[in-house]
Every structure is written in structure tokens, then in C-alpha cells.
N, C-alpha and C positions, 0 to 999 in steps of 0.2 A: 504493500500500500504506500502511496506517495505521501510523504509528510507535508503538513501544511506549513508554508513558508512564514516565518516570523518577521513581520514588517512593522517597524515603528511608524506611527501615523501622526503627523502634525498638520492639522487642517488650517487653511487660510482664514483669518478673521473676517475678511471681506472679499466676497466673490466678485469677479469682473464680468460675470454673465450679463448683467443688466446693461453694461456699457458696450457690449459686443454687437456689431451689426451683422446678423446672420444672413442678410441679403447681399452682403459684400464680403466674401471670404476669399481673398487672394491666397493661392495655394502656398502653404508653408510659412505664413506670416502671422497667423493668429494661434495663440497657445492657450490651453486651459488653465485652471487655477493651480494645478499641482503637477509635480514631476516625481519620478522615482530615481533614487540613487543607491549605489552599492559599491563596495570596495573589495578588490582582491589584494589581500595582504597575508604574508606568512604562509603562502600556499593554499589559501582558502578564501571563499566568498563570505563576506560579513557586512554588517552595518546596512542592511536593507531598510530604506526609509522612504516614505512618501511625505513630501513637504511642499510648501508653497513654491510655485514656479518663480525662479529668479536667478540672479548671477551666482556663480560659484567661484571660490578663491583657488587659484592655481599658481604654482611656481612658473616663471617664464622659462625655466630650464627643462620643463617636462619633455621627455623624449618624443612624445607624440608630435610636438610642434617642430622638432628638428629632424626626425627620422621617419615620420609617417606611420607609426603604429596606431592606426585608427581605422575603424570600419563601422558600418551601420546596417540596419534593415528597414524595410518599409512594409507596414501592415495596415489594414483598415478594420474599423468596427462599425456596425450598422444598427440602426434602430428599426425594430419591426413595428407594424401597425398596432400590435397589442402592448407595446411598451417594452417588450423584451429586447435584450441587446446581445448581438453575436459578434465574434471576431472571426474573420475568414481565414481558415487554414493556418493558424499560428504554429502548428506542429511542423509544417514545411519550412517556415521561416526559422524555427529553432534549429533545424538540421543545417540550413544554409549559414546561419549565424556562426555555428561551430566550425563549418568548413572555412569560413573567412578567418576565424580566430586561429585555426591551425595553420593556414597559409601565412599569416602574419606573425607567427611565433608567439601567440597570445594564449592565455588560458581559456579553456572551454567553460561554458556555463551550462550546467545540467538542463536538459530540455524542459523538465517539469518546473524548474525554478524560473526559467525564461517565461513560460506560459503563465504561471501563477503571478509573477511580478507584474506582467502586462495587464492581466485580468483585474488585479487588485487596483491598479491605477485607473483603468477604464471604469470600474465600478464606482469609485469615489467621484469621478467627474462625468458620470453618465448623462447628466443634464446638458453637457456640452455637445452631445451627438445630435447633429441636425436631423430633422424629421422629414425634410423635403427630398424629392427625387434627385438622383445623381449627386447626392451629398453624403458625406460620411465623416467619421472621426479618424484622422490619420495618426498612425502610431509610429514613432521613430525611436527604436532601441539602438544604442550605439555604445561602443567601448573604445577606450583610448589609454595609452601608456602614461603613467604619472611619475616615474622616477625623475627627480631633478638632477640629471646626469648627462653631460655632453660626451657621449661615446657611442659608437655604432655597435650596440649590443641590445638584446631584448631587455625590456624593463622587467623588474621583479614585481612591480605594483601597477594596478590598473583600476580604472573607474568605469562602472556601467551605469548608464543613465537612460531613462525612457521619458520622452516628451510626447505629448499628444495635443491635437488641435483640430477644430472643425475645418473641413475643406469642401469646396465645390469641385466642378470638373477641372482636370489638369489642362486639357486642350479644349478650346471653344469651337474649333472648326476642323474639317478634314485637312490633312497635312500635305504640304508640298515638301517632298524629301529629295535629298541629293545623295547619290552614291559617292562616297569619299574614296579617292584614288591616290591620295598623297599622304595624308596624316594617318596615324595608326592608333587605335584605342588599346590594343593588347596584342602580345606576341606569344607564340607557343613557348611553354616553359615559364611564362609570366604569371600574373595574378588576375587575369581578366575575369575568371570565374568567381572571384571574391568581390564583395561590395566594399572594397578598400577606398578610403577617401581619395587617395592619390589617383585612382582610375578616373575619377570625375574631374579632378583638377586638371589632368592632362587633356581632357576633352574640351575644355572651355574655349581655347583659342580657335580650333577648327570650327566649333559650333558657332562662335561669334562671327567668323568669316562667312559661314553659310547663311547666317541670319542677315548679314549685310547684303547678301545677294538675293534676299527675299524668301529663303527657305525656312521651314519650321523645324526640321530635324535632319540629321545625317543618317545614312545607312553605312555602317562601318564595313570594311572588307578586310580580308586576311592581310597580315603584315608582310608576308613574303612576296606575294605576287599581285595583290589587290584584284584577284580574279573571282573570289568567292564571298558571298554575302555572309556577314556575321550577325550583328544586331543593330538596332537603332539606338540613338542617344539615350532615350528614356524608356525603352521597352525592347522586348524580343520582337524580331521581325517575322511575320507569318504570312503565307500566301496560299491562295486557292488557285492552283495551276493545273489545267486540264482535268478538273474535277477532283484533284487530290489536295489535301492540306499538306503543305511543304514548309519546313522550317529547318534552320541549321541545327545540326546535332550539337548538344552541349559538350564542351570539352574545356581545356584550360584557358581558352580565350573568350568563352561565352558564358554568361550568367544563366544558371539553371532557374529560370523564372517560375514563380508560383502560378501566375496567371497563364503562362505558356503551358505548364503542366495541366492546368485545369481545362484549357481550350482543347488540348489533345485528348483528354479523357472524354469530354463531351462529344467531340468528333467521332471517336470510336464508338460511343454509345449510339450514335446516329448512323453507324454503318459507313462512315466516310473513311476512305483510305488515307492513312497518315504516313508521311515519309520524313523521318528525321535524318538528314544527310547533308552533304555538301550541296550548296545551291550556288551555281555559277551566275555571275553577272550576265554573261551572254545568254543563258537560259531565261533569266528573268526579263531581259530586254526583248528577246524574241517573243516571249509570251505576251508582253505589252503590245508588241507590234501586230501579232496575229490574232489577238483577242482571246487567247487561251488563259491569260492571267485575268481571272474574273473577280478576284478579291485580294486586297492587300491591307494589312493593318499591323499596328504595334500592340503588343499585349504586355501589360505591366500593372503593378498594384496602383501606382499613381495614375497612369494613363488609362487604365482599364482596357477598353478596346478602342484604339484610336485609328480611324480610317485614313488610308493614304489616298489622296486625290490624284497626285501625279508623282512620277519618278524621273529625276534628271540624271543623265549620265553623259559625260563628255560634251557638255554644253547643249545637249538636246533633251527636251522635256517630253515625256510620254504621259498623256492624260488617260486615266482609267475611267471606268464606268461611274455613274453617279452613286455615291455611297448609300443613298436612300433606296436604291434598287437592288442592293446586294443581299441575297438571301442568307448566306452563311454567317457573316459577321453580325448582321442584325439579329439573327436568331441566337447567336452566342451571347451577345450583350443582353438581350431580353431574358434569356435563361439564367445568366449569371445574376442579373438584378433580382429576378424572382426568388432565387435561392438566398442571396445575401440579405434581402429585406424580408425574408420569411414568408413570401407569398406562395411558394410552392414547396413540394417535398424535397428534402435534402437527402437524396438517395445515397450520396457518397459520404455523408457525415462530415461535410466540410465546415459547417458552422460550429464554433466553440461558444457555447452559451455562457454568458457572464451572470 
């Protein structure tokens, strides 16, 4: 039997709920009343505490700031019509959290403790979960090294924090994407499969350059030849090509996305052939030209299902069908919403009820 996690709770004397505009929720900028913190010291996790959201005091010499030992996860909680609250597939995030920790030479957090800590924080701030469509409570667990030591060696001490906040849609419209052929997100043998902070830092310059050209997202390609599709900047890339759901196989350059895994499971439920394999740029562009590419979207926790309106490659833009006419991605999004918001049966047991 799993032991109940002992968490010290200090509630805020004054909630910020009343001053929060739930009709204006820019993604990642609004946080709830509380956060959770814990420390890894002397080889064990301790000091689990829920306390009012606010600044924390840290040494400017902590190794996370100098050598990049830091990573995070992204999860969402949803409010059902009957007032119940669910967290979507936190067990999968717990597994990936520890894969990231292992790759960055950081301590693992037991999966049951990961889930319990998040559920406890969500429970305290459940009134922050929006009740409107396409809205949720975003959950950001993260870990970073805290040794005040300037030396390239793993830290002995770490801090684990969970922040939560209400969010609306991550993308407001179908995406113009560009296939990146110069910059590289991740290389074989690297840490592309981990949600390491450095992965996102290195993506910012090419993403900004793409935005200056009018694009919403990049589709990254392999570092060696730039011949194969990997993933999008904020989501896994998925395609319906010649009637088959095709996506790049997960490996050390590609994130094992929770939403990606969910979409694959639904497709298999519906009898659709799924191919997790190398997807060449040439194959994708040919499909866009001959009409066999009938659906393209990003799949991610923040993005959910983000339709791709057009794909640009070597200065040529290929426009796809109207996203409103696409059967597969529309069905996936509707099915996911019905499960997450408790409107239909959760046959796979994906909802963790708080």
C-alpha cells in the first residue's frame, strides 16, 4: 500500500481569486494562491510543503544557473460539470519526469510521491480551475540543482517545486509551420528526449527567426542530414498520410509525449493504422502536393491538438485542407475533451480523480 505523503500546509491569508480575470488568461502568466516545494538532501526527499505562491531565496552560485541541471513537466487538471476534478495521465508524466532526472544526473522522485504532491496542491487550489470550454489548470512540476558550487559536477542537493495556474488555449488559430533545415533542436546521443530547460533555451533563436518570417512554429528535422521530421517546437508532430496516422518514432532526440501516446491509443481503438517510424521531409512534401496528406497537427499537453494550416519548406509554402473539414483531428480533440471534462466514459482510466 502506498503511504500517504506528509505535507506541511500553510495557506495564504488572502486569496487572489477575486482579482483574477478568468476571461483573460495568457498562457503561463497567471498563478494560483499556492505552490509546493520539497528538498533533496542527504540522499532523500524531505520538507514537502504547500505554501503561498511567491519568491524563493537562492544562492547565485547554485549549479542549476551555471551548468543547466534543471528540467520540468507539463500536466493539466480539468473541472467536470458535477464539480469533480481530474488530472490527465499524471502517471505518464511521472515516468517521463524520472527519465529526465536520470539523463541529467539528478535524483528520481518516486512516482507515487510525484502524483500525491501534485494532487494535494490541485486540491487546495481547486477553485482556480476554470469551468469554461478549452480551459484548464496547468501544472508545472520542475526540479533544479541547488549546490552553491562552481564546478562541473552533479549537485548533491536539489529542489522540487510545483506551480499551477489557470490557462486558456495555447494556440488561437491553425498554425503556419516551417521545416527547419539549418538549426538543430537535438542530436543523437543528446538529451532531446528529456524536458531539460536547456533544450528550450537553444530553440529560442531559430523560433524567433521563424516568427519574424510570419511562422507560428518550427518542425525540427534530424541533426545529421535534416532529411527526417522530428517534432514541433511545442508539440509532437503527427500526420494522417494516405489514411495512416504517421509520427516519428520516439528515440533520444524526440520527446515521448503524453498527448502523442494518447492520440495513438485512440487511433488504434478506431481501427486506424499507426506507423511510428522515420518520416522523411520528401515524403511529407509529396503528400502535401498530391493530396494524400489529409491531416497534420501538433499534439502536446499545452497545445492539445493544434492544427497545421500550411507547411513551408525551402521557401515554398504548401497549404493543407481547411482544419474544420478534417475528420480525424477533430474527432481526436472532441474525444479527448469529452474524457478530460468527464463527459464520456474513461475507458482507459486516464483521469486521476482528485
